[in-house]
CHARMM internal coordinates of N, CA and C (Angstrom, degrees):
IC EDIT
DIST 1 N 1 CA 1.4697
DIST 1 CA 1 C 1.5584
ANGL 1 N 1 CA 1 C 108.17
DIST 1 C 2 N 1.2867
ANGL 1 CA 1 C 2 N 113.42
DIHE 1 N 1 CA 1 C 2 N 138.29
DIST 2 N 2 CA 1.4831
ANGL 1 C 2 N 2 CA 124.44
DIHE 1 CA 1 C 2 N 2 CA 173.61
DIST 2 CA 2 C 1.5924
ANGL 2 N 2 CA 2 C 110.78
DIHE 1 C 2 N 2 CA 2 C 67.74
DIST 2 C 3 N 1.3596
ANGL 2 CA 2 C 3 N 117.66
DIHE 2 N 2 CA 2 C 3 N 17.19
DIST 3 N 3 CA 1.4195
ANGL 2 C 3 N 3 CA 121.45
DIHE 2 CA 2 C 3 N 3 CA 179.54
DIST 3 CA 3 C 1.6103
ANGL 3 N 3 CA 3 C 108.62
DIHE 2 C 3 N 3 CA 3 C -64.16
DIST 3 C 4 N 1.2577
ANGL 3 CA 3 C 4 N 117.06
DIHE 3 N 3 CA 3 C 4 N -34.87
DIST 4 N 4 CA 1.4617
ANGL 3 C 4 N 4 CA 118.23
DIHE 3 CA 3 C 4 N 4 CA -176.19
DIST 4 CA 4 C 1.5166
ANGL 4 N 4 CA 4 C 108.94
DIHE 3 C 4 N 4 CA 4 C -72.09
DIST 4 C 5 N 1.3204
ANGL 4 CA 4 C 5 N 119.43
DIHE 4 N 4 CA 4 C 5 N -38.34
DIST 5 N 5 CA 1.5367
ANGL 4 C 5 N 5 CA 121.14
DIHE 4 CA 4 C 5 N 5 CA 174.08
DIST 5 CA 5 C 1.4984
ANGL 5 N 5 CA 5 C 109.97
DIHE 4 C 5 N 5 CA 5 C -65.14
DIST 5 C 6 N 1.3506
ANGL 5 CA 5 C 6 N 120.66
DIHE 5 N 5 CA 5 C 6 N -42.76
DIST 6 N 6 CA 1.4235
ANGL 5 C 6 N 6 CA 122.53
DIHE 5 CA 5 C 6 N 6 CA 179.59
DIST 6 CA 6 C 1.5925
ANGL 6 N 6 CA 6 C 110.29
DIHE 5 C 6 N 6 CA 6 C -62.92
DIST 6 C 7 N 1.2930
ANGL 6 CA 6 C 7 N 115.68
DIHE 6 N 6 CA 6 C 7 N -42.33
DIST 7 N 7 CA 1.4248
ANGL 6 C 7 N 7 CA 118.34
DIHE 6 CA 6 C 7 N 7 CA 177.00
DIST 7 CA 7 C 1.5172
ANGL 7 N 7 CA 7 C 113.82
DIHE 6 C 7 N 7 CA 7 C -58.37
DIST 7 C 8 N 1.3821
ANGL 7 CA 7 C 8 N 114.61
DIHE 7 N 7 CA 7 C 8 N -46.01
DIST 8 N 8 CA 1.4832
ANGL 7 C 8 N 8 CA 118.15
DIHE 7 CA 7 C 8 N 8 CA -178.86
DIST 8 CA 8 C 1.5439
ANGL 8 N 8 CA 8 C 111.85
DIHE 7 C 8 N 8 CA 8 C -68.04
DIST 8 C 9 N 1.3978
ANGL 8 CA 8 C 9 N 115.02
DIHE 8 N 8 CA 8 C 9 N -30.16
DIST 9 N 9 CA 1.4466
ANGL 8 C 9 N 9 CA 120.25
DIHE 8 CA 8 C 9 N 9 CA 178.20
DIST 9 CA 9 C 1.5046
ANGL 9 N 9 CA 9 C 107.38
DIHE 8 C 9 N 9 CA 9 C -65.08
DIST 9 C 10 N 1.3391
ANGL 9 CA 9 C 10 N 120.11
DIHE 9 N 9 CA 9 C 10 N -44.35
DIST 10 N 10 CA 1.4713
ANGL 9 C 10 N 10 CA 124.24
DIHE 9 CA 9 C 10 N 10 CA -172.16
DIST 10 CA 10 C 1.4788
ANGL 10 N 10 CA 10 C 107.38
DIHE 9 C 10 N 10 CA 10 C -75.84
DIST 10 C 11 N 1.3664
ANGL 10 CA 10 C 11 N 118.40
DIHE 10 N 10 CA 10 C 11 N -33.09
DIST 11 N 11 CA 1.4377
ANGL 10 C 11 N 11 CA 119.98
DIHE 10 CA 10 C 11 N 11 CA 176.84
DIST 11 CA 11 C 1.4807
ANGL 11 N 11 CA 11 C 114.44
DIHE 10 C 11 N 11 CA 11 C -64.73
DIST 11 C 12 N 1.3242
ANGL 11 CA 11 C 12 N 115.62
DIHE 11 N 11 CA 11 C 12 N -39.48
DIST 12 N 12 CA 1.4366
ANGL 11 C 12 N 12 CA 123.53
DIHE 11 CA 11 C 12 N 12 CA 177.88
DIST 12 CA 12 C 1.5309
ANGL 12 N 12 CA 12 C 111.18
DIHE 11 C 12 N 12 CA 12 C -66.18
DIST 12 C 13 N 1.3353
ANGL 12 CA 12 C 13 N 114.64
DIHE 12 N 12 CA 12 C 13 N -36.47
DIST 13 N 13 CA 1.4704
ANGL 12 C 13 N 13 CA 121.50
DIHE 12 CA 12 C 13 N 13 CA 179.66
DIST 13 CA 13 C 1.5658
ANGL 13 N 13 CA 13 C 113.22
DIHE 12 C 13 N 13 CA 13 C -61.74
DIST 13 C 14 N 1.3734
ANGL 13 CA 13 C 14 N 113.15
DIHE 13 N 13 CA 13 C 14 N -41.10
DIST 14 N 14 CA 1.4173
ANGL 13 C 14 N 14 CA 120.43
DIHE 13 CA 13 C 14 N 14 CA -178.53
DIST 14 CA 14 C 1.5144
ANGL 14 N 14 CA 14 C 114.20
DIHE 13 C 14 N 14 CA 14 C -87.78
DIST 14 C 15 N 1.3674
ANGL 14 CA 14 C 15 N 115.67
DIHE 14 N 14 CA 14 C 15 N 4.01
DIST 15 N 15 CA 1.4283
ANGL 14 C 15 N 15 CA 120.16
DIHE 14 CA 14 C 15 N 15 CA 179.44
DIST 15 CA 15 C 1.5601
ANGL 15 N 15 CA 15 C 116.89
DIHE 14 C 15 N 15 CA 15 C 83.06
DIST 15 C 16 N 1.3034
ANGL 15 CA 15 C 16 N 115.22
DIHE 15 N 15 CA 15 C 16 N 6.84
DIST 16 N 16 CA 1.5148
ANGL 15 C 16 N 16 CA 121.16
DIHE 15 CA 15 C 16 N 16 CA -179.39
DIST 16 CA 16 C 1.5229
ANGL 16 N 16 CA 16 C 112.34
DIHE 15 C 16 N 16 CA 16 C -60.39
DIST 16 C 17 N 1.3269
ANGL 16 CA 16 C 17 N 113.34
DIHE 16 N 16 CA 16 C 17 N 162.07
DIST 17 N 17 CA 1.3946
ANGL 16 C 17 N 17 CA 122.56
DIHE 16 CA 16 C 17 N 17 CA 177.89
DIST 17 CA 17 C 1.4222
ANGL 17 N 17 CA 17 C 112.62
DIHE 16 C 17 N 17 CA 17 C -118.62
DIST 17 C 18 N 1.3728
ANGL 17 CA 17 C 18 N 120.70
DIHE 17 N 17 CA 17 C 18 N 149.84
DIST 18 N 18 CA 1.4584
ANGL 17 C 18 N 18 CA 121.45
DIHE 17 CA 17 C 18 N 18 CA 174.24
DIST 18 CA 18 C 1.5506
ANGL 18 N 18 CA 18 C 105.90
DIHE 17 C 18 N 18 CA 18 C -111.83
DIST 18 C 19 N 1.3475
ANGL 18 CA 18 C 19 N 110.41
DIHE 18 N 18 CA 18 C 19 N 160.49
DIST 19 N 19 CA 1.4753
ANGL 18 C 19 N 19 CA 117.84
DIHE 18 CA 18 C 19 N 19 CA 174.71
DIST 19 CA 19 C 1.4723
ANGL 19 N 19 CA 19 C 106.91
DIHE 18 C 19 N 19 CA 19 C -127.88
DIST 19 C 20 N 1.3527
ANGL 19 CA 19 C 20 N 117.53
DIHE 19 N 19 CA 19 C 20 N 128.32
DIST 20 N 20 CA 1.4015
ANGL 19 C 20 N 20 CA 124.19
DIHE 19 CA 19 C 20 N 20 CA 178.54
DIST 20 CA 20 C 1.5439
ANGL 20 N 20 CA 20 C 108.00
DIHE 19 C 20 N 20 CA 20 C -89.58
DIST 20 C 21 N 1.2624
ANGL 20 CA 20 C 21 N 120.39
DIHE 20 N 20 CA 20 C 21 N 116.58
DIST 21 N 21 CA 1.4526
ANGL 20 C 21 N 21 CA 127.98
DIHE 20 CA 20 C 21 N 21 CA 178.47
DIST 21 CA 21 C 1.5381
ANGL 21 N 21 CA 21 C 110.08
DIHE 20 C 21 N 21 CA 21 C -82.70
DIST 21 C 22 N 1.2621
ANGL 21 CA 21 C 22 N 119.03
DIHE 21 N 21 CA 21 C 22 N 147.07
DIST 22 N 22 CA 1.4853
ANGL 21 C 22 N 22 CA 120.85
DIHE 21 CA 21 C 22 N 22 CA -176.36
DIST 22 CA 22 C 1.5628
ANGL 22 N 22 CA 22 C 112.02
DIHE 21 C 22 N 22 CA 22 C -81.06
DIST 22 C 23 N 1.2898
ANGL 22 CA 22 C 23 N 116.30
DIHE 22 N 22 CA 22 C 23 N -11.88
DIST 23 N 23 CA 1.4906
ANGL 22 C 23 N 23 CA 122.85
DIHE 22 CA 22 C 23 N 23 CA -178.96
DIST 23 CA 23 C 1.5623
ANGL 23 N 23 CA 23 C 107.70
DIHE 22 C 23 N 23 CA 23 C -62.84
DIST 23 C 24 N 1.3588
ANGL 23 CA 23 C 24 N 112.28
DIHE 23 N 23 CA 23 C 24 N 146.46
DIST 24 N 24 CA 1.4214
ANGL 23 C 24 N 24 CA 118.21
DIHE 23 CA 23 C 24 N 24 CA -178.02
DIST 24 CA 24 C 1.6624
ANGL 24 N 24 CA 24 C 106.18
DIHE 23 C 24 N 24 CA 24 C -99.74
DIST 24 C 25 N 1.3241
ANGL 24 CA 24 C 25 N 114.75
DIHE 24 N 24 CA 24 C 25 N 156.32
DIST 25 N 25 CA 1.4247
ANGL 24 C 25 N 25 CA 123.22
DIHE 24 CA 24 C 25 N 25 CA -179.37
DIST 25 CA 25 C 1.5311
ANGL 25 N 25 CA 25 C 107.15
DIHE 24 C 25 N 25 CA 25 C -125.29
DIST 25 C 26 N 1.2892
ANGL 25 CA 25 C 26 N 119.01
DIHE 25 N 25 CA 25 C 26 N 129.28
DIST 26 N 26 CA 1.4895
ANGL 25 C 26 N 26 CA 121.73
DIHE 25 CA 25 C 26 N 26 CA 177.54
DIST 26 CA 26 C 1.4969
ANGL 26 N 26 CA 26 C 106.12
DIHE 25 C 26 N 26 CA 26 C -100.84
DIST 26 C 27 N 1.3539
ANGL 26 CA 26 C 27 N 108.93
DIHE 26 N 26 CA 26 C 27 N 136.93
DIST 27 N 27 CA 1.4901
ANGL 26 C 27 N 27 CA 115.09
DIHE 26 CA 26 C 27 N 27 CA 178.12
DIST 27 CA 27 C 1.5507
ANGL 27 N 27 CA 27 C 102.68
DIHE 26 C 27 N 27 CA 27 C -131.77
DIST 27 C 28 N 1.3612
ANGL 27 CA 27 C 28 N 112.10
DIHE 27 N 27 CA 27 C 28 N 162.06
DIST 28 N 28 CA 1.4334
ANGL 27 C 28 N 28 CA 117.64
DIHE 27 CA 27 C 28 N 28 CA -177.70
DIST 28 CA 28 C 1.5814
ANGL 28 N 28 CA 28 C 108.80
DIHE 27 C 28 N 28 CA 28 C -88.74
DIST 28 C 29 N 1.2947
ANGL 28 CA 28 C 29 N 113.22
DIHE 28 N 28 CA 28 C 29 N 143.97
DIST 29 N 29 CA 1.5006
ANGL 28 C 29 N 29 CA 123.26
DIHE 28 CA 28 C 29 N 29 CA 179.05
DIST 29 CA 29 C 1.4674
ANGL 29 N 29 CA 29 C 111.44
DIHE 28 C 29 N 29 CA 29 C -102.51
DIST 29 C 30 N 1.3165
ANGL 29 CA 29 C 30 N 119.37
DIHE 29 N 29 CA 29 C 30 N 12.83
DIST 30 N 30 CA 1.4639
ANGL 29 C 30 N 30 CA 122.74
DIHE 29 CA 29 C 30 N 30 CA -175.82
DIST 30 CA 30 C 1.5184
ANGL 30 N 30 CA 30 C 113.49
DIHE 29 C 30 N 30 CA 30 C -58.41
DIST 30 C 31 N 1.3129
ANGL 30 CA 30 C 31 N 114.72
DIHE 30 N 30 CA 30 C 31 N -41.44
DIST 31 N 31 CA 1.4928
ANGL 30 C 31 N 31 CA 118.36
DIHE 30 CA 30 C 31 N 31 CA -178.69
DIST 31 CA 31 C 1.5137
ANGL 31 N 31 CA 31 C 108.40
DIHE 30 C 31 N 31 CA 31 C -65.53
DIST 31 C 32 N 1.3152
ANGL 31 CA 31 C 32 N 116.62
DIHE 31 N 31 CA 31 C 32 N -45.86
DIST 32 N 32 CA 1.4661
ANGL 31 C 32 N 32 CA 119.76
DIHE 31 CA 31 C 32 N 32 CA 179.63
DIST 32 CA 32 C 1.5674
ANGL 32 N 32 CA 32 C 112.09
DIHE 31 C 32 N 32 CA 32 C -61.69
DIST 32 C 33 N 1.3239
ANGL 32 CA 32 C 33 N 115.04
DIHE 32 N 32 CA 32 C 33 N -35.76
DIST 33 N 33 CA 1.5070
ANGL 32 C 33 N 33 CA 115.45
DIHE 32 CA 32 C 33 N 33 CA 176.45
DIST 33 CA 33 C 1.4737
ANGL 33 N 33 CA 33 C 110.95
DIHE 32 C 33 N 33 CA 33 C -72.76
DIST 33 C 34 N 1.3433
ANGL 33 CA 33 C 34 N 117.93
DIHE 33 N 33 CA 33 C 34 N -36.64
DIST 34 N 34 CA 1.4801
ANGL 33 C 34 N 34 CA 121.90
DIHE 33 CA 33 C 34 N 34 CA -172.50
DIST 34 CA 34 C 1.5122
ANGL 34 N 34 CA 34 C 108.61
DIHE 33 C 34 N 34 CA 34 C -76.23
DIST 34 C 35 N 1.3446
ANGL 34 CA 34 C 35 N 118.60
DIHE 34 N 34 CA 34 C 35 N -44.16
DIST 35 N 35 CA 1.5570
ANGL 34 C 35 N 35 CA 120.92
DIHE 34 CA 34 C 35 N 35 CA -171.68
DIST 35 CA 35 C 1.5005
ANGL 35 N 35 CA 35 C 109.48
DIHE 34 C 35 N 35 CA 35 C -99.86
DIST 35 C 36 N 1.2749
ANGL 35 CA 35 C 36 N 122.75
DIHE 35 N 35 CA 35 C 36 N -14.34
DIST 36 N 36 CA 1.4158
ANGL 35 C 36 N 36 CA 125.87
DIHE 35 CA 35 C 36 N 36 CA -175.75
DIST 36 CA 36 C 1.5257
ANGL 36 N 36 CA 36 C 115.67
DIHE 35 C 36 N 36 CA 36 C 89.35
DIST 36 C 37 N 1.2762
ANGL 36 CA 36 C 37 N 114.80
DIHE 36 N 36 CA 36 C 37 N 148.58
DIST 37 N 37 CA 1.5131
ANGL 36 C 37 N 37 CA 118.76
DIHE 36 CA 36 C 37 N 37 CA -173.54
DIST 37 CA 37 C 1.5761
ANGL 37 N 37 CA 37 C 109.28
DIHE 36 C 37 N 37 CA 37 C -68.54
DIST 37 C 38 N 1.2294
ANGL 37 CA 37 C 38 N 120.69
DIHE 37 N 37 CA 37 C 38 N -41.29
DIST 38 N 38 CA 1.5089
ANGL 37 C 38 N 38 CA 121.76
DIHE 37 CA 37 C 38 N 38 CA -176.05
DIST 38 CA 38 C 1.5472
ANGL 38 N 38 CA 38 C 106.93
DIHE 37 C 38 N 38 CA 38 C -65.29
DIST 38 C 39 N 1.3435
ANGL 38 CA 38 C 39 N 114.38
DIHE 38 N 38 CA 38 C 39 N -46.48
DIST 39 N 39 CA 1.5218
ANGL 38 C 39 N 39 CA 117.35
DIHE 38 CA 38 C 39 N 39 CA -178.10
DIST 39 CA 39 C 1.5283
ANGL 39 N 39 CA 39 C 108.38
DIHE 38 C 39 N 39 CA 39 C -60.51
DIST 39 C 40 N 1.2313
ANGL 39 CA 39 C 40 N 122.32
DIHE 39 N 39 CA 39 C 40 N -46.43
DIST 40 N 40 CA 1.4718
ANGL 39 C 40 N 40 CA 128.19
DIHE 39 CA 39 C 40 N 40 CA -176.13
DIST 40 CA 40 C 1.4910
ANGL 40 N 40 CA 40 C 109.63
DIHE 39 C 40 N 40 CA 40 C -62.99
DIST 40 C 41 N 1.3025
ANGL 40 CA 40 C 41 N 113.38
DIHE 40 N 40 CA 40 C 41 N -45.00
DIST 41 N 41 CA 1.5215
ANGL 40 C 41 N 41 CA 121.12
DIHE 40 CA 40 C 41 N 41 CA -178.22
DIST 41 CA 41 C 1.5703
ANGL 41 N 41 CA 41 C 108.28
DIHE 40 C 41 N 41 CA 41 C -65.20
DIST 41 C 42 N 1.2678
ANGL 41 CA 41 C 42 N 119.38
DIHE 41 N 41 CA 41 C 42 N -48.74
DIST 42 N 42 CA 1.4218
ANGL 41 C 42 N 42 CA 120.11
DIHE 41 CA 41 C 42 N 42 CA -174.47
DIST 42 CA 42 C 1.5337
ANGL 42 N 42 CA 42 C 109.40
DIHE 41 C 42 N 42 CA 42 C -67.37
DIST 42 C 43 N 1.4504
ANGL 42 CA 42 C 43 N 116.13
DIHE 42 N 42 CA 42 C 43 N -39.97
DIST 43 N 43 CA 1.4639
ANGL 42 C 43 N 43 CA 118.33
DIHE 42 CA 42 C 43 N 43 CA 172.36
DIST 43 CA 43 C 1.4879
ANGL 43 N 43 CA 43 C 114.37
DIHE 42 C 43 N 43 CA 43 C -55.97
DIST 43 C 44 N 1.2695
ANGL 43 CA 43 C 44 N 119.24
DIHE 43 N 43 CA 43 C 44 N -44.72
DIST 44 N 44 CA 1.4332
ANGL 43 C 44 N 44 CA 125.70
DIHE 43 CA 43 C 44 N 44 CA -177.53
DIST 44 CA 44 C 1.4860
ANGL 44 N 44 CA 44 C 110.42
DIHE 43 C 44 N 44 CA 44 C -68.10
DIST 44 C 45 N 1.3417
ANGL 44 CA 44 C 45 N 119.57
DIHE 44 N 44 CA 44 C 45 N -36.54
DIST 45 N 45 CA 1.4527
ANGL 44 C 45 N 45 CA 120.98
DIHE 44 CA 44 C 45 N 45 CA 173.66
DIST 45 CA 45 C 1.4547
ANGL 45 N 45 CA 45 C 113.44
DIHE 44 C 45 N 45 CA 45 C -65.63
DIST 45 C 46 N 1.4441
ANGL 45 CA 45 C 46 N 114.42
DIHE 45 N 45 CA 45 C 46 N -39.98
DIST 46 N 46 CA 1.4686
ANGL 45 C 46 N 46 CA 119.20
DIHE 45 CA 45 C 46 N 46 CA 178.18
DIST 46 CA 46 C 1.5100
ANGL 46 N 46 CA 46 C 111.66
DIHE 45 C 46 N 46 CA 46 C -60.52
DIST 46 C 47 N 1.3381
ANGL 46 CA 46 C 47 N 117.11
DIHE 46 N 46 CA 46 C 47 N -50.44
DIST 47 N 47 CA 1.4214
ANGL 46 C 47 N 47 CA 123.55
DIHE 46 CA 46 C 47 N 47 CA 177.83
DIST 47 CA 47 C 1.5447
ANGL 47 N 47 CA 47 C 110.18
DIHE 46 C 47 N 47 CA 47 C -59.81
DIST 47 C 48 N 1.2121
ANGL 47 CA 47 C 48 N 121.86
DIHE 47 N 47 CA 47 C 48 N -38.00
DIST 48 N 48 CA 1.5347
ANGL 47 C 48 N 48 CA 122.35
DIHE 47 CA 47 C 48 N 48 CA 177.87
DIST 48 CA 48 C 1.5289
ANGL 48 N 48 CA 48 C 109.57
DIHE 47 C 48 N 48 CA 48 C -66.57
DIST 48 C 49 N 1.3068
ANGL 48 CA 48 C 49 N 116.22
DIHE 48 N 48 CA 48 C 49 N -46.59
DIST 49 N 49 CA 1.4700
ANGL 48 C 49 N 49 CA 119.92
DIHE 48 CA 48 C 49 N 49 CA 173.34
DIST 49 CA 49 C 1.4721
ANGL 49 N 49 CA 49 C 115.08
DIHE 48 C 49 N 49 CA 49 C -57.51
DIST 49 C 50 N 1.2682
ANGL 49 CA 49 C 50 N 117.55
DIHE 49 N 49 CA 49 C 50 N -45.77
DIST 50 N 50 CA 1.4656
ANGL 49 C 50 N 50 CA 118.27
DIHE 49 CA 49 C 50 N 50 CA 178.49
DIST 50 CA 50 C 1.5155
ANGL 50 N 50 CA 50 C 112.50
DIHE 49 C 50 N 50 CA 50 C -68.55
DIST 50 C 51 N 1.3350
ANGL 50 CA 50 C 51 N 115.02
DIHE 50 N 50 CA 50 C 51 N -32.41
DIST 51 N 51 CA 1.4663
ANGL 50 C 51 N 51 CA 115.62
DIHE 50 CA 50 C 51 N 51 CA 176.33
DIST 51 CA 51 C 1.6169
ANGL 51 N 51 CA 51 C 111.17
DIHE 50 C 51 N 51 CA 51 C -61.93
DIST 51 C 52 N 1.2873
ANGL 51 CA 51 C 52 N 112.80
DIHE 51 N 51 CA 51 C 52 N -42.97
DIST 52 N 52 CA 1.4079
ANGL 51 C 52 N 52 CA 121.39
DIHE 51 CA 51 C 52 N 52 CA 179.49
DIST 52 CA 52 C 1.4933
ANGL 52 N 52 CA 52 C 112.15
DIHE 51 C 52 N 52 CA 52 C -64.51
DIST 52 C 53 N 1.3871
ANGL 52 CA 52 C 53 N 118.48
DIHE 52 N 52 CA 52 C 53 N -29.51
DIST 53 N 53 CA 1.4054
ANGL 52 C 53 N 53 CA 125.21
DIHE 52 CA 52 C 53 N 53 CA 179.47
DIST 53 CA 53 C 1.6366
ANGL 53 N 53 CA 53 C 109.85
DIHE 52 C 53 N 53 CA 53 C -81.79
DIST 53 C 54 N 1.3166
ANGL 53 CA 53 C 54 N 111.75
DIHE 53 N 53 CA 53 C 54 N -6.62
DIST 54 N 54 CA 1.5160
ANGL 53 C 54 N 54 CA 114.05
DIHE 53 CA 53 C 54 N 54 CA 175.69
DIST 54 CA 54 C 1.5109
ANGL 54 N 54 CA 54 C 114.73
DIHE 53 C 54 N 54 CA 54 C 94.58
DIST 54 C 55 N 1.3370
ANGL 54 CA 54 C 55 N 119.07
DIHE 54 N 54 CA 54 C 55 N 15.28
DIST 55 N 55 CA 1.3988
ANGL 54 C 55 N 55 CA 121.21
DIHE 54 CA 54 C 55 N 55 CA 173.55
DIST 55 CA 55 C 1.5425
ANGL 55 N 55 CA 55 C 110.94
DIHE 54 C 55 N 55 CA 55 C -66.47
DIST 55 C 56 N 1.3595
ANGL 55 CA 55 C 56 N 115.13
DIHE 55 N 55 CA 55 C 56 N 139.83
DIST 56 N 56 CA 1.5358
ANGL 55 C 56 N 56 CA 117.32
DIHE 55 CA 55 C 56 N 56 CA -177.50
DIST 56 CA 56 C 1.4290
ANGL 56 N 56 CA 56 C 112.65
DIHE 55 C 56 N 56 CA 56 C -64.56
DIST 56 C 57 N 1.3786
ANGL 56 CA 56 C 57 N 116.98
DIHE 56 N 56 CA 56 C 57 N 151.86
DIST 57 N 57 CA 1.4477
ANGL 56 C 57 N 57 CA 123.75
DIHE 56 CA 56 C 57 N 57 CA 177.08
DIST 57 CA 57 C 1.5117
ANGL 57 N 57 CA 57 C 115.04
DIHE 56 C 57 N 57 CA 57 C -54.28
DIST 57 C 58 N 1.3967
ANGL 57 CA 57 C 58 N 114.11
DIHE 57 N 57 CA 57 C 58 N -37.56
DIST 58 N 58 CA 1.5040
ANGL 57 C 58 N 58 CA 120.55
DIHE 57 CA 57 C 58 N 58 CA 178.51
DIST 58 CA 58 C 1.5359
ANGL 58 N 58 CA 58 C 110.97
DIHE 57 C 58 N 58 CA 58 C -61.54
DIST 58 C 59 N 1.3363
ANGL 58 CA 58 C 59 N 116.07
DIHE 58 N 58 CA 58 C 59 N -43.80
DIST 59 N 59 CA 1.5109
ANGL 58 C 59 N 59 CA 117.37
DIHE 58 CA 58 C 59 N 59 CA 177.43
DIST 59 CA 59 C 1.4478
ANGL 59 N 59 CA 59 C 112.66
DIHE 58 C 59 N 59 CA 59 C -67.05
DIST 59 C 60 N 1.3275
ANGL 59 CA 59 C 60 N 118.54
DIHE 59 N 59 CA 59 C 60 N -39.30
DIST 60 N 60 CA 1.5072
ANGL 59 C 60 N 60 CA 121.86
DIHE 59 CA 59 C 60 N 60 CA 177.80
DIST 60 CA 60 C 1.4900
ANGL 60 N 60 CA 60 C 113.11
DIHE 59 C 60 N 60 CA 60 C -66.00
DIST 60 C 61 N 1.3705
ANGL 60 CA 60 C 61 N 115.37
DIHE 60 N 60 CA 60 C 61 N -35.28
DIST 61 N 61 CA 1.4780
ANGL 60 C 61 N 61 CA 117.13
DIHE 60 CA 60 C 61 N 61 CA 175.36
DIST 61 CA 61 C 1.4752
ANGL 61 N 61 CA 61 C 116.74
DIHE 60 C 61 N 61 CA 61 C -63.52
DIST 61 C 62 N 1.3680
ANGL 61 CA 61 C 62 N 115.02
DIHE 61 N 61 CA 61 C 62 N -28.22
DIST 62 N 62 CA 1.5150
ANGL 61 C 62 N 62 CA 119.94
DIHE 61 CA 61 C 62 N 62 CA 177.26
DIST 62 CA 62 C 1.5623
ANGL 62 N 62 CA 62 C 110.30
DIHE 61 C 62 N 62 CA 62 C -67.36
DIST 62 C 63 N 1.3439
ANGL 62 CA 62 C 63 N 115.13
DIHE 62 N 62 CA 62 C 63 N -24.00
DIST 63 N 63 CA 1.4958
ANGL 62 C 63 N 63 CA 119.95
DIHE 62 CA 62 C 63 N 63 CA 178.71
DIST 63 CA 63 C 1.5219
ANGL 63 N 63 CA 63 C 113.30
DIHE 62 C 63 N 63 CA 63 C -80.48
DIST 63 C 64 N 1.3970
ANGL 63 CA 63 C 64 N 112.50
DIHE 63 N 63 CA 63 C 64 N -13.04
DIST 64 N 64 CA 1.4415
ANGL 63 C 64 N 64 CA 116.45
DIHE 63 CA 63 C 64 N 64 CA -175.99
DIST 64 CA 64 C 1.4548
ANGL 64 N 64 CA 64 C 111.58
DIHE 63 C 64 N 64 CA 64 C -123.14
DIST 64 C 65 N 1.3313
ANGL 64 CA 64 C 65 N 113.69
DIHE 64 N 64 CA 64 C 65 N 83.97
DIST 65 N 65 CA 1.5451
ANGL 64 C 65 N 65 CA 114.74
DIHE 64 CA 64 C 65 N 65 CA -175.93
DIST 65 CA 65 C 1.3917
ANGL 65 N 65 CA 65 C 116.93
DIHE 64 C 65 N 65 CA 65 C -68.54
END
COOR INIT
IC SEED 1 N 1 CA 1 C
IC BUILD
């Protein structure tokens, strides 16, 4: 959990650059339909806040079934 954010943080720290490709990526919206947009959004914000507060990835993963 949050490995993409950690990767971007480390890349920024070493002065790396990213390139945005024009290709599209399709993802499934099943979780959003099943759990609801508000619930998913609030959970994601909670996980992000806890990540910034230093909570371990193992504990964060438990919040994201």
